C-alpha positions in Angstrom: 19.1 -55.3 -48.6 16.0 -56.2 -46.6 14.7 -53.8 -43.8 15.5 -56.3 -41.1 19.1 -56.9 -42.3 22.1 -55.8 -40.3 23.5 -52.3 -40.8 26.2 -52.0 -43.6 29.7 -52.8 -42.5 31.6 -49.6 -41.5 28.3 -47.6 -40.8 28.2 -45.7 -37.5 24.4 -45.4 -37.5 22.6 -47.4 -34.7 20.4 -50.2 -35.8 16.7 -50.6 -34.9 17.3 -52.5 -31.7 19.8 -49.9 -30.5 17.5 -47.1 -31.4 14.7 -48.7 -29.3 17.0 -49.2 -26.4 18.1 -45.6 -26.5 14.5 -44.4 -26.8 13.5 -46.5 -23.7 16.6 -45.1 -21.9 15.6 -41.5 -22.7 12.0 -42.1 -21.6 13.1 -43.5 -18.3 15.6 -40.7 -17.9 13.0 -38.1 -18.7 10.6 -39.8 -16.2 13.3 -39.8 -13.6 14.1 -36.2 -14.0 10.4 -35.3 -14.1 9.8 -37.2 -10.9 12.9 -35.6 -9.2 11.8 -32.1 -10.2 8.3 -32.7 -9.1 9.5 -34.1 -5.8 11.7 -31.1 -5.3 8.8 -28.7 -6.0 6.4 -30.6 -3.7 9.1 -30.7 -1.0 9.5 -26.9 -1.1 5.7 -26.4 -0.9 5.4 -29.0 1.9 8.2 -27.3 3.8 6.6 -23.9 3.6 3.3 -25.4 4.7 5.0 -27.2 7.5 6.7 -24.0 8.7 3.4 -22.1 8.6 1.5 -24.9 10.4 4.2 -25.1 13.1 4.1 -21.3 13.6 0.3 -21.5 13.7 0.3 -24.3 16.3 2.6 -22.2 18.5 0.2 -19.2 18.2 -3.2 -20.8 18.7 -2.8 -21.3 22.5 -2.8 -17.5 22.8 -6.4 -17.3 21.7 -7.7 -20.4 23.5 -10.8 -19.4 25.5 -10.6 -19.4 29.2 -12.1 -22.6 30.8 -12.9 -23.4 34.4 -14.4 -26.3 36.3 -15.9 -26.1 39.8 -14.8 -28.7 42.4 -17.0 -28.3 45.4 -15.2 -30.8 47.7 -11.5 -30.1 48.0 -9.3 -31.9 50.6 -6.4 -29.4 50.5 -6.4 -26.1 52.2 -6.3 -22.7 50.5 -3.0 -20.7 50.5 -2.5 -17.8 52.7 -3.9 -14.5 51.7 -1.8 -12.4 49.3 0.2 -9.9 51.4 0.1 -6.5 49.8 2.6 -3.8 50.9 1.0 -2.0 53.8 1.6 -0.1 57.0 0.5 -0.7 60.5 -3.1 -0.1 61.5 -1.9 2.6 63.9 -0.5 4.4 60.9 -3.8 4.2 59.1 -5.6 5.4 62.1 -3.1 8.4 62.4 -3.6 9.1 58.7 -7.4 9.0 59.1 -7.2 11.3 62.2 -4.9 13.8 60.3 -7.4 13.9 57.5 -10.5 13.9 59.7 -11.8 11.0 57.7 -13.5 7.8 59.1 -12.5 5.1 56.7 -14.1 1.7 56.0 -11.4 0.8 53.4 -7.7 1.4 53.8 -5.2 1.0 50.9 -1.6 2.0 50.2 0.3 1.8 46.9 3.2 -0.5 46.3 5.9 2.2 46.9 4.1 3.3 50.1 3.8 6.8 48.9 0.0 7.2 48.7 -2.7 6.2 51.2 -6.3 5.8 50.1 -9.1 6.0 52.6 -12.6 5.2 51.5 -16.1 5.1 53.1 -19.0 2.9 52.4 -20.8 5.7 50.6 -17.9 5.9 48.1 -16.3 9.0 49.4 -12.5 8.7 49.2 -9.5 10.6 50.5 -6.0 10.4 48.9 -3.1 11.3 51.2 0.6 11.5 50.6 2.3 9.5 53.3 5.3 12.0 53.4 2.8 14.9 54.0 0.1 13.5 56.3 -0.1 16.8 58.1 -1.4 18.5 55.0 -4.5 16.3 55.0 -6.3 15.0 51.9 -4.5 15.9 48.7 -7.5 14.7 46.7 -11.2 14.0 47.5 -13.3 12.1 45.1 -16.2 9.6 45.0 -15.5 6.0 44.0 -19.2 5.2 43.3 -22.4 6.9 42.1 -24.4 8.8 44.7 -27.1 6.2 45.2 -24.9 3.1 45.7 -22.4 2.0 48.3 -18.8 0.8 47.9 -18.6 -2.9 48.7 -15.1 -4.0 47.6 -11.8 -2.5 46.7 -8.4 -4.1 46.0 -5.1 -3.4 44.2 -4.1 -5.4 41.2 -0.6 -6.8 41.0 1.9 -4.0 41.0 -0.3 -1.8 43.2 -0.7 0.9 40.6 -4.3 0.0 39.5 -7.3 -0.1 41.9 -10.4 -2.1 41.2 -13.6 -1.1 43.1 -17.1 -2.7 43.2 -20.4 -1.3 44.5 -23.8 -2.4 45.5 -25.2 -2.0 42.0 -22.8 -4.5 40.5 -20.6 -1.8 38.8 -16.8 -2.4 38.5 -14.4 0.5 38.0 -10.7 0.8 37.4 -8.6 3.6 38.8 -5.0 4.6 38.1 -2.4 6.6 40.1 -1.3 9.1 37.5 0.9 12.2 37.9 -0.8 15.4 36.9 0.9 18.4 35.1 2.5 19.5 38.4 3.9 16.0 39.1 1.3 15.3 41.8 -0.1 11.8 42.0 -3.8 11.6 41.5 -6.3 8.8 41.5 -7.9 8.9 38.1 -10.9 6.9 36.9 -9.9 4.9 33.8 -12.9 2.8 32.6 -15.8 0.7 33.8 -16.0 -3.1 33.3 -19.2 -5.0 32.3 -21.7 -4.7 35.1 -22.6 -7.7 37.2 -26.1 -8.8 38.0 -26.0 -8.1 41.7 -23.9 -6.3 44.3 -20.2 -7.0 44.3 -19.3 -9.2 47.3 -15.6 -9.9 46.7 -12.7 -9.1 44.3 -9.5 -11.1 44.2 -6.4 -10.0 42.2 -4.2 -12.6 40.4 -0.6 -13.0 41.5 1.9 -11.4 39.2 -0.7 -10.6 36.5 -3.3 -7.9 36.0 -6.3 -10.2 36.1 -8.9 -10.5 38.8 -12.0 -12.5 39.8 -15.3 -11.0 41.0 -18.2 -12.6 43.0 -21.6 -11.0 43.2 -24.4 -11.5 45.7 -26.3 -13.9 43.5 -23.3 -16.3 43.1 -22.2 -14.9 39.7 -18.5 -15.5 39.3 -16.5 -13.7 36.6 -12.8 -13.5 35.6 -11.5 -10.2 34.1 -8.2 -8.9 32.7 -7.6 -5.2 33.3 -6.9 -4.4 29.6 -10.3 -5.7 28.6 -13.7 -4.2 29.6 -15.6 -7.5 29.3 -15.2 -10.6 31.3 -13.0 -13.3 29.7 -15.0 -16.0 31.6 -18.2 -16.0 33.7 -20.7 -18.5 35.2 -23.5 -18.5 37.7 -23.3 -20.6 40.9 -26.4 -20.0 43.0 -25.0 -22.2 45.8 -22.3 -19.7 46.6 -24.7 -16.7 46.9 -24.9 -14.7 50.1 -28.3 -16.1 50.8 -27.0 -19.7 50.9 -23.3 -20.4 51.8 -22.4 -16.8 52.3 -19.1 -16.8 50.4 -17.4 -13.5 51.1 -13.8 -14.0 49.9 -11.9 -15.2 46.8 -8.3 -16.2 46.7 -6.1 -17.3 43.8 -3.6 -20.0 43.9 0.1 -19.0 43.6 0.1 -20.0 39.9 -3.3 -18.5 39.1 -4.6 -21.9 37.9 -7.2 -22.1 40.6 -9.6 -19.9 42.7 -10.7 -20.6 46.3 -14.2 -19.6 47.4 -14.1 -18.9 51.2 -16.5 -18.1 53.9 -15.1 -17.2 57.3 -11.6 -18.4 56.1 -13.1 -21.9 55.3 -13.0 -23.3 51.8 -16.5 -23.8 50.3 -15.3 -24.6 46.8 -12.5 -24.5 44.4 -12.5 -23.4 40.8 -9.9 -24.9 38.5 -9.0 -22.3 35.8 -7.2 -22.7 32.6 -6.1 -19.2 31.7 -2.6 -19.2 30.4 -2.5 -16.0 28.4 -5.1 -13.5 29.6 -3.0 -10.5 28.5 -3.3 -11.5 24.8 -6.3 -10.7 22.7 -7.1 -9.1 19.3 -7.8 -5.9 21.2 -4.5 -5.7 23.0 -2.6 -6.7 19.8 -4.2 -4.2 17.4 -6.0 -1.5 19.4 -5.0 1.2 21.8 -4.8 0.1 25.5 -4.6 2.3 28.6 -1.8 0.8 30.7 -0.9 1.6 34.2 1.0 4.9 34.7 0.2 6.0 31.2 -1.6 9.3 30.6 -3.8 7.9 27.8 -4.4 4.8 25.7 -1.5 4.0 23.4 -0.1 1.4 21.0 2.8 0.0 23.1 5.3 -2.8 22.7 7.3 -3.3 25.9 7.8 -7.0 26.5 10.0 -6.7 29.6 10.6 -4.5 32.6 12.8 -4.0 35.5 10.8 -5.6 38.1 8.9 -8.9 38.7 5.4 -7.6 38.4 5.9 -5.7 35.1 2.9 -5.6 32.9 3.8 -6.9 29.4 2.6 -4.7 26.5 2.3 -6.6 23.2 0.8 -4.3 20.6 1.9 -5.3 17.2 1.0 -1.9 15.7 4.4 -0.2 16.4 6.2 -3.2 14.9 4.1 -3.3 11.8 4.3 0.4 11.3 8.1 0.3 11.9 8.5 -2.4 9.3 6.3 -0.6 6.7 8.1 2.7 7.5 11.5 1.2 6.9 10.3 -0.4 3.6 8.6 2.8 2.5 11.7 5.0 2.9 14.0 2.3 1.4 11.7 2.0 -1.7 11.5 5.8 -1.9 15.3 5.8 -2.4 15.7 2.7 -4.4 12.8 2.7 -6.9 13.5 5.9 -8.7 17.2 5.2 -8.9 16.9 1.6 -9.9 14.1 2.1 -12.5 15.8 5.2 -14.1 19.1 3.4 -14.1 17.5 0.4 -15.9 15.9 2.8 -18.5 19.2 4.5 -19.0 21.1 1.3 -19.4 18.8 -0.4 -21.8 17.7 2.5 -23.9 20.6 4.9 -24.0 23.8 3.0 -23.3 25.7 1.0 -25.9 27.7 -2.2 -25.5 30.0 -3.0 -23.9 29.4 -0.2 -21.4 25.8 -1.4 -20.8 26.7 -5.0 -19.8 29.6 -3.8 -17.6 27.4 -1.3 -15.8 24.6 -3.7 -15.3 27.0 -6.4 -14.0 28.4 -3.9 -11.5 25.0 -2.9 -10.2 24.0 -6.6 -9.9 27.2 -7.3 -7.9 26.0 -4.8 -5.3 23.4 -7.5 -4.2 26.4 -9.6 -3.0 27.5 -6.9 -0.5 26.9 -8.2 3.0 24.0 -6.4 4.7 25.8 -6.6 8.1 28.6 -4.4 6.6 26.0 -2.0 5.2 24.4 -1.8 8.6 27.7 -1.3 10.3 28.7 1.5 8.0 25.3 3.1 8.3 25.5 3.1 12.1 29.1 4.1 12.5 29.7 6.5 9.6 26.4 7.4 7.8 24.3 8.4 10.8 26.8 10.8 12.4 27.6 12.2 8.9 23.9 12.9 8.2 23.5 14.5 11.6 26.3 16.9 10.8 25.5 17.6 7.2 21.7 17.2 7.0 21.2 20.5 5.2 23.9 19.6 2.7 22.1 16.4 1.9 18.8 18.3 1.2 20.7 20.8 -1.0 22.4 18.0 -2.8 19.0 16.5 -3.7 18.0 19.9 -5.2 21.3 20.8 -6.9 22.0 17.6 -8.9 18.6 17.5 -10.7 18.8 21.2 -11.3 22.3 20.9 -12.8 21.3 18.0 -15.1 18.2 19.9 -16.3 20.3 23.1 -16.9 22.9 21.1 -18.8 20.2 19.5 -21.0 18.6 22.9 -21.6 21.8 24.6 -22.6 23.4 21.6 -24.4 22.9 23.0 -27.9 24.7 26.2 -27.0 27.9 24.3 -26.3 30.6 24.0 -29.0 29.8 21.5 -31.6 32.8 19.2 -30.8 31.4 18.9 -27.3 27.9 18.2 -28.5 29.3 15.2 -30.4 30.8 13.6 -27.3 27.7 11.5 -26.8 29.3 8.1 -26.4 28.3 5.9 -23.5 31.6 6.3 -21.7 31.6 10.1 -22.1 28.1 10.3 -20.8 28.9 8.3 -17.7 32.0 10.4 -17.0 30.0 13.6 -17.4 27.2 12.4 -15.0 29.8 11.3 -12.5 31.4 14.7 -12.6 28.1 16.4 -12.0 27.5 14.2 -9.0 30.9 14.9 -7.5 30.8 18.7 -8.2 27.2 18.8 -6.8 28.4 17.1 -3.6 31.2 19.5 -3.2 29.0 22.5 -3.8 26.3 21.2 -1.4 28.8 20.7 1.4 30.0 24.3 1.1 26.5 25.8 0.7 25.2 23.7 3.6 27.7 24.9 6.1 27.1 28.5 5.0 23.3 28.3 5.2 23.5 26.6 8.6 25.6 29.4 10.0 23.4 32.0 8.4 19.9 30.6 9.1 20.0 27.9 11.7 22.6 29.1 14.3 25.3 26.7 12.9 23.1 23.5 13.4 20.0 22.5 11.6 19.7 19.5 13.9 19.4 21.7 17.1 17.1 24.1 15.2 14.7 21.2 14.5 14.8 20.3 18.2 13.8 23.8 19.1 10.9 23.7 16.7 9.6 20.5 18.4 10.9 18.1 15.8 12.5 15.1 17.5 15.7 14.3 15.6 17.4 11.0 16.5 20.8 10.2 15.1 19.8 6.7 14.0 16.6 7.4 12.2 14.4 6.5 9.2 16.5 8.7 6.9 19.6 6.6 7.6 17.5 3.4 7.1 16.1 4.7 3.8 19.6 5.4 2.4 21.3 2.3 3.7 18.5 -0.2 2.9 17.8 1.5 -0.4 21.4 0.7 -1.4 20.7 -3.0 -0.5 17.3 -3.1 -2.3 18.4 -1.3 -5.4 20.1 -4.2 -7.2 16.9 -6.4 -7.0 14.7 -3.7 -8.5 17.3 -2.8 -11.1 17.7 -6.4 -12.3 14.0 -7.1 -12.8 13.4 -3.7 -14.4 16.4 -4.2 -16.7 15.0 -7.6 -17.8 11.5 -6.2 -18.4 12.9 -3.6 -20.8 15.4 -5.9 -22.5 12.7 -8.5 -23.3 10.6 -6.0 -25.4 10.5 -7.3 -29.0 12.9 -5.4 -31.3 10.3 -5.2 -34.0 8.3 -2.7 -31.9 11.2 -0.2 -31.6 12.3 -0.9 -35.2 8.9 0.0 -36.5 8.8 3.2 -34.4 12.2 4.2 -35.8 10.9 3.5 -39.3 8.0 5.9 -38.7 10.4 8.7 -37.7 10.2 8.5 -33.8 13.3 9.6 -31.9 14.8 7.7 -29.0 12.9 9.5 -26.2 9.6 9.1 -28.0 10.2 5.4 -28.3 11.0 5.1 -24.6 8.1 7.1 -23.5 5.4 5.9 -25.8 6.4 2.2 -26.4 8.9 0.8 -23.9 7.6 2.3 -20.7 4.0 1.2 -21.1 5.0 -2.3 -22.2 7.4 -2.7 -19.3 5.2 -1.2 -16.7 4.1 -4.6 -15.2 7.8 -5.5 -14.9 8.4 -2.3 -13.0 5.5 -3.2 -10.7 6.9 -6.7 -10.2 10.3 -5.2 -9.4 8.8 -2.9 -6.8 7.0 -5.8 -5.1 10.2 -7.8 -5.0 12.0 -4.9 -3.5 9.2 -4.5 -1.0 9.6 -8.1 0.0 13.3 -7.7 0.3 12.9 -4.6 2.4 10.3 -6.2 4.7 12.6 -9.2 5.4 15.7 -7.1 6.0 17.2 -7.6 9.5 20.8 -6.5 10.1 20.6 -3.0 8.6 17.5 -2.2 10.7 19.0 -3.9 13.8 22.3 -1.9 13.6 21.2 1.4 12.1 18.1 2.3 14.2 17.5 3.0 17.8 15.0 0.0 17.8 12.3 2.2 19.4 8.8 0.8 18.8 7.0 4.1 17.9 4.0 4.6 15.7 4.7 7.5 13.3 6.3 8.0 9.9 8.6 10.8 11.1 11.7 10.7 8.9 14.0 11.9 11.7 12.9 9.3 14.3 13.8 5.7 14.7 11.7 2.5 14.4 11.6 -1.1 15.3 10.7 -3.8 12.8 9.2 -7.2 13.0 12.5 -8.9 12.0 14.6 -6.9 14.5 12.1 -7.8 17.3 12.5 -11.5 16.5 16.3 -11.2 16.5 16.5 -9.3 19.7 13.9 -10.9 21.9 13.4 -14.5 20.8 16.6 -15.8 22.5 15.6 -14.2 25.8 11.9 -15.2 25.8 10.8 -17.8 28.3 9.5 -20.9 26.5 5.6 -21.2 26.5 5.2 -17.7 27.9 2.9 -15.1 26.3 5.9 -13.2 25.1 7.3 -16.3 23.5 4.1 -17.1 21.6 3.5 -13.5 20.5 6.9 -13.7 18.8 5.7 -16.6 16.8 2.7 -14.4 15.8 5.2 -11.8 14.7 6.9 -14.5 12.6 3.5 -15.4 11.0 2.8 -11.7 10.2 6.3 -11.4 8.6 5.7 -14.6 6.7 2.3 -13.3 5.3 3.8 -10.0 4.3 6.7 -11.4 2.4 4.6 -14.3 0.8 2.0 -11.8 -0.4 4.6 -9.5 -1.9 6.4 -12.3 -3.7 3.2 -13.9 -4.9 1.9 -10.6 -6.3 5.3 -9.9 -8.0 5.3 -13.4 -9.6 1.7 -12.9 -10.9 2.6 -9.6 -12.4 5.8 -11.0 -14.1 3.7 -13.9 -15.6 1.3 -11.3 -17.0 4.2 -9.4 -18.5 5.5 -12.6 -20.1 2.2 -13.4 -21.6 1.8 -9.9 -23.1 5.3 -10.0 -24.6 4.6 -13.4 -26.1 1.5 -12.0 -27.8 3.5 -9.1 -29.3 6.2 -11.4 -30.8 
């Protein structure tokens, strides 16, 4: 039979032509699947990049520099002057007469509680309107001794006073209550000094910004949270020596500034300043806000009145996110890693596979249910049995250690009950008995040492205990994170080549020596990858934190206080934020920060897992 002849009759083998067709079909099929998989991978990467670029484009306007353009000839007329809350001139005169004070500047706060009278030489008198007969409640100097006061105005909200003097110095003053509850005018900070005497100061409408004009025509725009000008320029034509501009006036939308002399418009400055309250300093540094006693990290995006000053520090949200993740990992990592070691190294089949499957099924438990149980049941239970929990954490390890120490004193038939099932039953019994003993001892110790309540005793010692606190979050979110860490740790231990352990057994090593000297060092990169994946899972958690904390944006790691995370802030505030507002765009910055955190944690975990895989391949 020649090579090119037909296949024998009755043979089921394909001939050469059929083999070529099938080979071409497989090649095209392989190319198609390769292209499809490549397209899917590229689509995922492109989607992530598109999401990041979209978030970035929404955030970039926050940091756009202020721009302004002078328009000397304007046909329209300026708006009326901003009417600040005040009282009649006769009332000011009566207040000055009661205080025996001849004032060149007369101001009253927004609630009409405090009257401020000031002279050209800078001397000021603060009076309480409800107690004018008592005279000046506070005397102070608003300027240095050698200069004169030339301008003073309230910012929006009438809680912050800006003064300017003949040396070009700008100062900010707050009305702050002292230890006795008495309102005092307190100097807060200076602003960057101008080149000549301050001629006029104009406050923005509804925001804490203001514009300043000096005698040489220097025009600057400030925001009260920043010491330096956010925009400035020199216009000699508007100096006192030429046109004599003596008044500035913002438009209702703060997108323009009128320069006036004798109530007549001499020029108009078109300003593009959409988000003056946002800067790297206000986001990441302490800021001294109105009515606060000192600079603080503050997140308060809304208030109860129209002129509320938004506070957008990201430090409380970042600390809250890391605080929740830290306490969750503090609970989950030891339990998950030790459970994985116990499962792989000490349990036998089929108990091992059943236990690991049960722990992995915990990942399917809805986090909204975990958050609900943590808020409704766990938080009140911990508040009532806090001391019992602390005793439980001491009693259980002590009981296990004591049992291991005295194990060889037990009867021999008990010592041989070392099967996997018997071990699990014994450990479960220790946990249940420890819980029962801890509850009894906790109640007894509380009545004996802490006047029946550890929680109230902590309050008396100055420790703020909130019912929904970081301890609740650590336990609840640790339960949610534990399956992820356990699964990766289990896989890292299970992938260790058997020849390593078999060789150690052949050399006479026992089970614990093999675990400690061989398995743990080899699997350590896998444990690190598990922790990083757990960190990523904890950072991205939303519902548990949203439901089981007070959502208070505070900046400490106190175990007994609440927190607010980045994810909870997005969930709560994004539906209510006005589109294109500073608040709205800052929330996109929060999303970018969350994206960076989770991406960095996942990337590091993947790099560590790849390193572990390469090490194991070299060992095989």
